[in-house]
ZAMARTI-857042 format. One record per residue (C-alpha): residue number from 1; residue in one letter; y, x, z. Coordinates in pm, 1 decimal, always signed. Each point is the difference from the previous one (the first is absolute). Layout:
N
@n = NUM, res = a, yy = Y, xx = X, zz = Z
...
//
This chain:
282
@n = 1, res = m, yy = -1506.7, xx = -11135.1, zz = -17136.9
@n = 2, res = e, yy = -142.7, xx = -224.6, zz = -271.0
@n = 3, res = l, yy = -293.7, xx = +186.3, zz = -157.2
@n = 4, res = l, yy = -150.6, xx = -275.6, zz = -211.4
@n = 5, res = k, yy = +156.8, xx = -307.9, zz = -155.9
@n = 6, res = v, yy = -185.2, xx = -262.1, zz = -200.7
@n = 7, res = d, yy = +258.3, xx = -193.1, zz = -200.4
@n = 8, res = h, yy = -85.9, xx = -333.8, zz = -168.6
@n = 9, res = l, yy = -341.0, xx = +123.8, zz = -112.0
@n = 10, res = s, yy = -205.4, xx = -232.4, zz = -220.6
@n = 11, res = k, yy = -331.2, xx = +33.3, zz = -178.9
@n = 12, res = h, yy = -142.5, xx = -267.3, zz = -229.4
@n = 13, res = y, yy = -370.8, xx = -53.3, zz = -59.2
@n = 14, res = p, yy = -155.0, xx = -298.6, zz = -176.9
@n = 15, res = s, yy = -141.5, xx = -129.3, zz = +329.4
@n = 16, res = f, yy = +244.9, xx = +145.1, zz = +253.2
@n = 17, res = d, yy = +368.9, xx = +77.8, zz = +39.1
@n = 18, res = l, yy = +159.9, xx = +246.1, zz = +237.0
@n = 19, res = s, yy = +347.7, xx = -150.2, zz = +25.8
@n = 20, res = d, yy = +329.4, xx = +157.6, zz = +105.7
@n = 21, res = v, yy = -143.8, xx = +222.2, zz = +275.6
@n = 22, res = s, yy = +267.0, xx = +181.6, zz = +202.0
@n = 23, res = f, yy = -11.7, xx = +196.9, zz = +326.2
@n = 24, res = s, yy = +94.7, xx = +344.2, zz = +131.1
@n = 25, res = l, yy = -156.9, xx = +263.2, zz = +224.6
@n = 26, res = d, yy = +203.0, xx = +232.3, zz = +221.4
@n = 27, res = s, yy = -95.6, xx = +343.1, zz = +130.3
@n = 28, res = g, yy = -164.1, xx = -2.7, zz = +340.9
@n = 29, res = k, yy = -140.3, xx = -349.2, zz = -57.6
@n = 30, res = i, yy = -342.5, xx = -154.1, zz = -44.3
@n = 31, res = m, yy = -10.7, xx = -314.9, zz = -211.7
@n = 32, res = g, yy = -299.8, xx = -230.3, zz = -13.0
@n = 33, res = f, yy = -61.6, xx = -176.0, zz = -330.0
@n = 34, res = i, yy = -197.5, xx = -320.5, zz = +50.0
@n = 35, res = g, yy = -125.8, xx = -296.4, zz = -196.9
@n = 36, res = r, yy = -323.7, xx = -166.4, zz = -104.5
@n = 37, res = n, yy = -238.8, xx = +157.1, zz = -247.6
@n = 38, res = g, yy = +150.4, xx = -40.5, zz = -344.5
@n = 39, res = a, yy = +355.3, xx = -43.7, zz = +131.5
@n = 40, res = g, yy = +124.0, xx = +307.0, zz = -188.0
@n = 41, res = k, yy = -12.0, xx = +281.7, zz = +256.0
@n = 42, res = t, yy = -199.7, xx = +250.8, zz = -204.8
@n = 43, res = t, yy = +189.0, xx = -89.1, zz = -319.8
@n = 44, res = t, yy = +327.3, xx = +71.1, zz = +179.9
@n = 45, res = l, yy = -122.9, xx = +333.8, zz = +134.9
@n = 46, res = k, yy = -122.3, xx = +106.5, zz = -344.2
@n = 47, res = c, yy = +334.8, xx = -96.6, zz = -155.1
@n = 48, res = i, yy = +184.3, xx = +205.6, zz = +263.1
@n = 49, res = y, yy = -203.0, xx = +308.0, zz = -90.9
@n = 50, res = n, yy = +30.1, xx = -84.2, zz = -372.0
@n = 51, res = l, yy = -375.9, xx = -26.5, zz = -45.1
@n = 52, res = i, yy = +76.2, xx = -323.9, zz = -180.9
@n = 53, res = a, yy = +328.8, xx = -73.4, zz = -173.3
@n = 54, res = p, yy = +198.1, xx = -291.8, zz = +143.4
@n = 55, res = t, yy = +119.9, xx = -271.3, zz = -236.3
@n = 56, res = s, yy = +346.9, xx = +28.1, zz = +153.0
@n = 57, res = g, yy = +179.3, xx = +145.8, zz = +300.7
@n = 58, res = n, yy = +23.4, xx = +349.9, zz = +140.6
@n = 59, res = v, yy = -128.9, xx = +219.3, zz = +279.3
@n = 60, res = f, yy = +232.0, xx = +259.3, zz = +152.6
@n = 61, res = y, yy = -92.7, xx = +310.4, zz = +195.8
@n = 62, res = c, yy = +289.4, xx = +155.3, zz = +194.6
@n = 63, res = g, yy = +242.1, xx = -198.1, zz = -215.2
@n = 64, res = e, yy = -145.1, xx = +100.1, zz = -338.1
@n = 65, res = k, yy = -223.9, xx = -199.5, zz = -230.3
@n = 66, res = i, yy = -354.5, xx = +124.5, zz = +40.0
@n = 67, res = r, yy = -61.2, xx = -23.1, zz = -374.1
@n = 68, res = d, yy = +288.1, xx = +248.9, zz = -52.6
@n = 69, res = i, yy = -131.5, xx = +252.2, zz = +255.1
@n = 70, res = e, yy = -370.5, xx = -79.0, zz = -15.3
@n = 71, res = a, yy = -127.5, xx = +356.8, zz = +46.9
@n = 72, res = k, yy = +220.3, xx = +59.3, zz = +305.6
@n = 73, res = a, yy = -71.4, xx = -343.7, zz = +143.6
@n = 74, res = k, yy = -376.4, xx = +36.6, zz = -29.4
@n = 75, res = c, yy = +18.3, xx = +329.1, zz = +185.6
@n = 76, res = e, yy = +184.8, xx = -171.2, zz = +283.9
@n = 77, res = i, yy = -188.2, xx = -331.4, zz = +4.5
@n = 78, res = g, yy = -361.8, xx = -2.6, zz = +110.8
@n = 79, res = l, yy = -224.8, xx = -283.7, zz = -119.3
@n = 80, res = l, yy = -330.1, xx = -82.0, zz = +165.5
@n = 81, res = f, yy = -213.8, xx = -296.8, zz = -95.9
@n = 82, res = g, yy = -247.7, xx = -44.5, zz = +283.7
@n = 83, res = e, yy = -244.1, xx = +287.5, zz = +38.6
@n = 84, res = v, yy = -13.4, xx = +320.3, zz = -205.0
@n = 85, res = e, yy = -306.0, xx = -70.8, zz = -218.1
@n = 86, res = y, yy = +44.3, xx = +233.2, zz = -296.4
@n = 87, res = y, yy = -226.0, xx = +301.7, zz = -47.5
@n = 88, res = p, yy = -233.8, xx = -89.1, zz = +291.4
@n = 89, res = n, yy = -198.9, xx = +321.9, zz = -38.2
@n = 90, res = k, yy = +303.0, xx = +227.5, zz = +16.9
@n = 91, res = r, yy = +74.2, xx = +181.9, zz = +322.9
@n = 92, res = l, yy = +336.4, xx = -51.0, zz = +163.9
@n = 93, res = s, yy = +95.0, xx = +359.3, zz = -80.9
@n = 94, res = q, yy = -68.1, xx = -62.5, zz = -369.2
@n = 95, res = m, yy = +195.2, xx = -325.7, zz = -2.2
@n = 96, res = s, yy = +299.6, xx = +162.2, zz = +165.3
@n = 97, res = r, yy = +10.4, xx = +274.6, zz = -265.2
@n = 98, res = i, yy = -18.6, xx = -260.4, zz = -278.3
@n = 99, res = t, yy = +276.4, xx = -206.8, zz = +163.0
@n = 100, res = a, yy = +220.9, xx = +301.9, zz = +71.1
@n = 101, res = s, yy = -1.1, xx = +97.2, zz = -367.4
@n = 102, res = f, yy = +196.3, xx = -316.9, zz = -84.2
@n = 103, res = y, yy = +275.8, xx = +43.7, zz = +256.9
@n = 104, res = p, yy = +253.4, xx = +285.3, zz = -7.0
@n = 105, res = k, yy = +99.5, xx = -62.6, zz = +364.4
@n = 106, res = w, yy = -354.3, xx = +10.1, zz = +136.7
@n = 107, res = d, yy = +5.9, xx = +144.5, zz = +352.3
@n = 108, res = q, yy = -336.8, xx = +156.0, zz = +85.3
@n = 109, res = n, yy = +95.8, xx = +74.6, zz = +359.0
@n = 110, res = r, yy = +103.1, xx = -360.2, zz = +54.2
@n = 111, res = y, yy = -324.8, xx = -117.0, zz = -160.0
@n = 112, res = l, yy = -208.2, xx = +217.6, zz = +234.2
@n = 113, res = a, yy = +202.3, xx = -124.5, zz = +297.4
@n = 114, res = y, yy = -71.6, xx = -362.2, zz = -92.5
@n = 115, res = l, yy = -370.9, xx = +76.6, zz = -39.2
@n = 116, res = h, yy = +5.1, xx = +140.5, zz = +351.5
@n = 117, res = d, yy = +198.6, xx = -290.2, zz = +141.0
@n = 118, res = f, yy = -223.8, xx = -258.3, zz = -170.0
@n = 119, res = g, yy = -323.4, xx = +179.0, zz = +93.9
@n = 120, res = l, yy = -107.2, xx = +56.9, zz = -360.7
@n = 121, res = n, yy = -243.4, xx = +270.8, zz = -110.7
@n = 122, res = e, yy = +80.1, xx = +151.0, zz = -342.5
@n = 123, res = s, yy = -364.1, xx = +85.5, zz = -64.9
@n = 124, res = k, yy = -104.9, xx = -365.5, zz = +2.2
@n = 125, res = k, yy = -42.9, xx = -203.7, zz = -317.0
@n = 126, res = i, yy = +203.8, xx = -313.8, zz = -58.8
@n = 127, res = k, yy = -311.8, xx = -217.0, zz = +20.5
@n = 128, res = e, yy = -77.7, xx = +141.8, zz = +344.9
@n = 129, res = l, yy = +323.1, xx = -131.2, zz = +150.1
@n = 130, res = s, yy = +19.7, xx = -326.7, zz = +190.9
@n = 131, res = s, yy = +235.0, xx = -268.9, zz = -129.4
@n = 132, res = g, yy = +264.3, xx = +98.1, zz = +253.5
@n = 133, res = m, yy = -30.5, xx = +368.3, zz = -86.5
@n = 134, res = k, yy = +44.1, xx = -77.6, zz = -370.5
@n = 135, res = v, yy = +329.0, xx = -173.3, zz = +73.4
@n = 136, res = k, yy = +113.0, xx = +290.0, zz = +218.7
@n = 137, res = y, yy = -88.4, xx = +244.4, zz = -276.6
@n = 138, res = g, yy = +200.4, xx = -202.6, zz = -250.9
@n = 139, res = l, yy = +296.4, xx = +12.3, zz = +238.3
@n = 140, res = a, yy = -40.8, xx = +376.6, zz = +41.5
@n = 141, res = l, yy = +9.8, xx = +49.2, zz = -377.4
@n = 142, res = a, yy = +307.3, xx = -220.2, zz = -44.8
@n = 143, res = l, yy = +196.1, xx = +157.4, zz = +283.9
@n = 144, res = s, yy = -86.5, xx = +350.7, zz = -115.2
@n = 145, res = h, yy = +150.3, xx = -49.4, zz = -345.2
@n = 146, res = g, yy = +331.8, xx = -96.7, zz = +156.8
@n = 147, res = a, yy = -21.9, xx = -379.5, zz = +4.7
@n = 148, res = k, yy = +284.3, xx = -163.5, zz = +191.5
@n = 149, res = v, yy = -115.6, xx = -354.1, zz = -78.1
@n = 150, res = l, yy = -361.6, xx = -104.3, zz = +48.7
@n = 151, res = i, yy = -118.2, xx = -309.8, zz = -187.0
@n = 152, res = l, yy = -331.9, xx = -113.1, zz = +140.3
@n = 153, res = d, yy = -213.2, xx = -290.4, zz = -121.4
@n = 154, res = e, yy = -231.1, xx = -132.8, zz = +272.2
@n = 155, res = p, yy = -33.6, xx = +338.3, zz = +176.9
@n = 156, res = t, yy = -169.3, xx = -147.7, zz = +309.3
@n = 157, res = s, yy = -229.9, xx = -243.4, zz = -180.6
@n = 158, res = g, yy = -358.5, xx = +24.3, zz = +121.8
@n = 159, res = l, yy = +77.6, xx = +236.5, zz = +287.1
@n = 160, res = d, yy = -116.5, xx = -62.1, zz = +354.1
@n = 161, res = p, yy = +271.4, xx = -81.6, zz = +259.1
@n = 162, res = v, yy = +8.5, xx = +352.6, zz = +146.1
@n = 163, res = s, yy = +37.1, xx = +165.7, zz = -342.1
@n = 164, res = r, yy = +272.3, xx = -248.9, zz = -92.4
@n = 165, res = d, yy = +186.0, xx = +74.6, zz = +320.6
@n = 166, res = e, yy = -20.4, xx = +375.7, zz = -68.2
@n = 167, res = l, yy = +145.9, xx = -50.4, zz = -348.1
@n = 168, res = l, yy = +284.3, xx = -212.9, zz = +132.9
@n = 169, res = d, yy = +91.0, xx = +280.9, zz = +241.5
@n = 170, res = i, yy = +0.5, xx = +239.2, zz = -296.7
@n = 171, res = f, yy = +232.9, xx = -233.5, zz = -192.0
@n = 172, res = l, yy = +240.7, xx = -12.5, zz = +294.6
@n = 173, res = d, yy = -9.0, xx = +378.6, zz = +31.0
@n = 174, res = i, yy = +69.5, xx = +47.0, zz = -372.6
@n = 175, res = v, yy = +322.0, xx = -205.9, zz = +7.7
@n = 176, res = s, yy = +116.2, xx = +130.3, zz = +338.3
@n = 177, res = d, yy = +197.8, xx = +282.0, zz = -166.7
@n = 178, res = g, yy = +230.2, xx = -258.1, zz = -160.1
@n = 179, res = e, yy = -58.9, xx = +149.7, zz = -345.8
@n = 180, res = h, yy = -319.2, xx = -175.6, zz = -106.7
@n = 181, res = a, yy = -74.7, xx = -368.1, zz = -62.0
@n = 182, res = i, yy = -316.0, xx = -202.5, zz = -51.2
@n = 183, res = l, yy = -60.5, xx = -316.3, zz = -200.9
@n = 184, res = f, yy = -347.6, xx = -138.0, zz = +46.3
@n = 185, res = s, yy = -175.5, xx = -319.0, zz = -91.7
@n = 186, res = t, yy = -259.1, xx = -138.2, zz = +236.1
@n = 187, res = h, yy = -197.9, xx = -307.6, zz = +93.2
@n = 188, res = v, yy = -41.2, xx = +127.7, zz = +355.9
@n = 189, res = i, yy = +316.9, xx = -166.4, zz = +126.3
@n = 190, res = s, yy = -46.2, xx = +124.2, zz = +357.1
@n = 191, res = d, yy = +53.0, xx = +355.6, zz = -129.7
@n = 192, res = l, yy = +355.1, xx = -88.3, zz = -100.0
@n = 193, res = e, yy = +85.6, xx = -125.4, zz = +347.0
@n = 194, res = k, yy = -96.2, xx = +342.5, zz = +134.1
@n = 195, res = c, yy = +194.2, xx = +220.6, zz = -238.7
@n = 196, res = a, yy = +216.5, xx = -177.2, zz = -260.6
@n = 197, res = d, yy = +379.0, xx = -18.9, zz = +25.2
@n = 198, res = d, yy = +40.8, xx = -236.5, zz = -294.1
@n = 199, res = i, yy = -204.1, xx = -255.5, zz = -186.6
@n = 200, res = t, yy = +6.8, xx = -106.1, zz = -363.2
@n = 201, res = y, yy = -196.2, xx = -315.4, zz = -70.1
@n = 202, res = i, yy = -99.3, xx = -86.5, zz = -356.7
@n = 203, res = q, yy = -135.3, xx = -341.6, zz = -95.8
@n = 204, res = k, yy = -118.2, xx = -92.5, zz = -350.5
@n = 205, res = g, yy = +191.2, xx = +290.0, zz = -155.6
@n = 206, res = k, yy = +329.5, xx = -65.7, zz = +180.8
@n = 207, res = i, yy = +150.5, xx = +157.8, zz = +309.3
@n = 208, res = l, yy = +10.3, xx = -257.6, zz = +276.3
@n = 209, res = v, yy = +179.1, xx = +223.3, zz = +251.7
@n = 210, res = s, yy = +85.6, xx = +364.8, zz = +58.5
@n = 211, res = e, yy = +138.7, xx = +77.3, zz = +344.6
@n = 212, res = s, yy = -82.5, xx = +158.1, zz = +334.7
@n = 213, res = v, yy = -328.5, xx = -98.8, zz = +163.6
@n = 214, res = s, yy = +190.0, xx = -115.3, zz = +308.8
@n = 215, res = a, yy = +235.0, xx = -225.4, zz = -197.4
@n = 216, res = f, yy = -288.8, xx = -147.8, zz = -198.7
@n = 217, res = e, yy = -206.3, xx = -76.8, zz = +310.5
@n = 218, res = h, yy = +295.0, xx = -157.0, zz = +182.3
@n = 219, res = s, yy = +68.7, xx = -226.9, zz = -297.9
@n = 220, res = y, yy = -316.6, xx = -194.2, zz = +83.0
@n = 221, res = t, yy = -129.0, xx = -154.1, zz = +322.4
@n = 222, res = q, yy = -358.6, xx = -68.5, zz = +98.6
@n = 223, res = y, yy = -71.8, xx = -308.8, zz = +211.1
@n = 224, res = s, yy = -320.0, xx = -77.4, zz = +192.0
@n = 225, res = g, yy = -104.3, xx = -273.4, zz = +238.6
@n = 226, res = d, yy = -192.0, xx = -322.1, zz = +47.2
@n = 227, res = e, yy = -25.6, xx = -247.4, zz = -285.9
@n = 228, res = k, yy = +138.2, xx = -272.2, zz = +228.4
@n = 229, res = d, yy = +331.0, xx = +188.6, zz = +4.3
@n = 230, res = l, yy = +10.6, xx = +23.7, zz = -378.0
@n = 231, res = p, yy = +266.2, xx = -230.9, zz = -144.8
@n = 232, res = f, yy = -119.3, xx = -266.1, zz = -241.7
@n = 233, res = d, yy = +250.5, xx = +119.9, zz = -257.9
@n = 234, res = h, yy = +6.2, xx = +378.6, zz = -41.5
@n = 235, res = p, yy = +170.2, xx = +73.2, zz = -334.7
@n = 236, res = y, yy = +129.8, xx = +339.9, zz = +108.5
@n = 237, res = f, yy = -341.9, xx = +157.2, zz = +51.4
@n = 238, res = i, yy = -85.5, xx = +230.5, zz = -288.6
@n = 239, res = h, yy = -360.0, xx = +26.1, zz = +114.9
@n = 240, res = l, yy = -191.1, xx = -210.3, zz = +254.3
@n = 241, res = r, yy = -352.0, xx = +50.8, zz = +130.3
@n = 242, res = q, yy = -166.4, xx = -249.9, zz = +234.9
@n = 243, res = h, yy = -332.6, xx = +49.5, zz = +174.2
@n = 244, res = a, yy = -173.0, xx = -120.6, zz = +315.8
@n = 245, res = g, yy = +304.7, xx = -175.0, zz = +135.9
@n = 246, res = k, yy = +228.7, xx = +298.9, zz = -51.9
@n = 247, res = f, yy = +244.6, xx = +92.4, zz = -272.7
@n = 248, res = e, yy = +175.4, xx = +307.0, zz = -138.5
@n = 249, res = a, yy = +293.4, xx = -17.0, zz = -237.7
@n = 250, res = v, yy = +261.0, xx = +220.8, zz = -166.7
@n = 251, res = a, yy = +354.3, xx = -103.3, zz = -90.0
@n = 252, res = r, yy = +325.4, xx = +167.9, zz = -93.8
@n = 253, res = s, yy = +183.7, xx = +106.2, zz = +313.5
@n = 254, res = d, yy = +313.8, xx = -183.2, zz = -110.8
@n = 255, res = s, yy = -185.8, xx = -332.5, zz = -22.8
@n = 256, res = p, yy = +126.3, xx = -272.9, zz = +237.7
@n = 257, res = i, yy = -325.0, xx = -23.7, zz = +198.0
@n = 258, res = v, yy = +2.0, xx = -101.6, zz = +368.0
@n = 259, res = l, yy = -343.2, xx = +5.4, zz = +168.0
@n = 260, res = p, yy = +52.6, xx = +45.8, zz = +376.2
@n = 261, res = n, yy = -370.5, xx = +7.1, zz = +92.3
@n = 262, res = v, yy = -107.4, xx = +235.5, zz = -277.4
@n = 263, res = a, yy = -11.7, xx = +380.4, zz = +16.2
@n = 264, res = s, yy = +195.8, xx = +189.2, zz = -265.7
@n = 265, res = r, yy = +61.9, xx = +362.6, zz = -98.4
@n = 266, res = p, yy = +96.9, xx = +205.3, zz = -306.3
@n = 267, res = a, yy = -284.2, xx = -21.6, zz = -252.8
@n = 268, res = t, yy = -199.1, xx = +308.5, zz = -93.7
@n = 269, res = l, yy = -1.9, xx = +134.9, zz = -354.8
@n = 270, res = e, yy = -352.7, xx = -128.1, zz = -51.8
@n = 271, res = e, yy = +86.7, xx = -348.3, zz = +126.2
@n = 272, res = i, yy = +303.9, xx = -13.2, zz = -229.0
@n = 273, res = m, yy = -196.6, xx = +114.6, zz = -303.6
@n = 274, res = i, yy = -276.6, xx = -256.1, zz = +59.5
@n = 275, res = a, yy = +259.5, xx = -273.1, zz = +48.5
@n = 276, res = l, yy = +191.2, xx = +84.8, zz = -316.5
@n = 277, res = e, yy = -311.3, xx = +38.2, zz = -213.6
@n = 278, res = r, yy = -201.4, xx = -295.9, zz = +128.2
@n = 279, res = g, yy = +268.8, xx = -247.6, zz = +96.8
@n = 280, res = n, yy = -147.5, xx = -315.3, zz = +149.1
@n = 281, res = a, yy = -320.9, xx = +26.6, zz = -197.6
@n = 282, res = e, yy = -207.1, xx = -94.4, zz = +300.8
//
């Protein structure tokens, strides 16, 4: 089921344009939203939640324009920008009461269950939580007010590898019921290879691709070998790095490249992103 649809969304600023952004998110899916700093990820997420008004285009939730059902949509869409930093001296119990007052479908039993599952202590203050615990608490709040779609901006940024891995397991568990979906932006590309079903890649305010992670990875091939086996003319390489007599390169998988003595495999998300952003700068 299509929960969220972004349809030809644009936002004009004097120094930046978000242009004709379109993609959709289905229930039971995790979508990674990637791109360089300043590519338009946060602007897109804010437009989806109507924190900023788009210049043109629409966002649909369950087939209806969010701007027409904003109250309902904001009850069923949870938005989390990084860590929970507001009211650092408030205890979790106080924050939950404040949050619950805004949401008619607040489920206290579900909230307490998530606290237990996430290992959170209600008597602690926000400022006493680790970065990972702050993200978990934000998730607990969103899920307890009935959010079916979670929109997360850099939720794993700054976390150690173990904490990131724990959060990714939580994401997978959240969508396992087939009713929830997660859209999250990240610079930690390896996280997406562990948990994301789909990828939406934005570059300079425009969507470069929106498809399954598997399809995206198989669209590009990574080559590696000795420089002596590198052809003199290599116009199909999107990105080429040479060092100490070795080379690594990325090309589109449908490129007519024949290198019998060179190892090749589907490129990783990180290799593809570096190739597309840097080109043959080196």
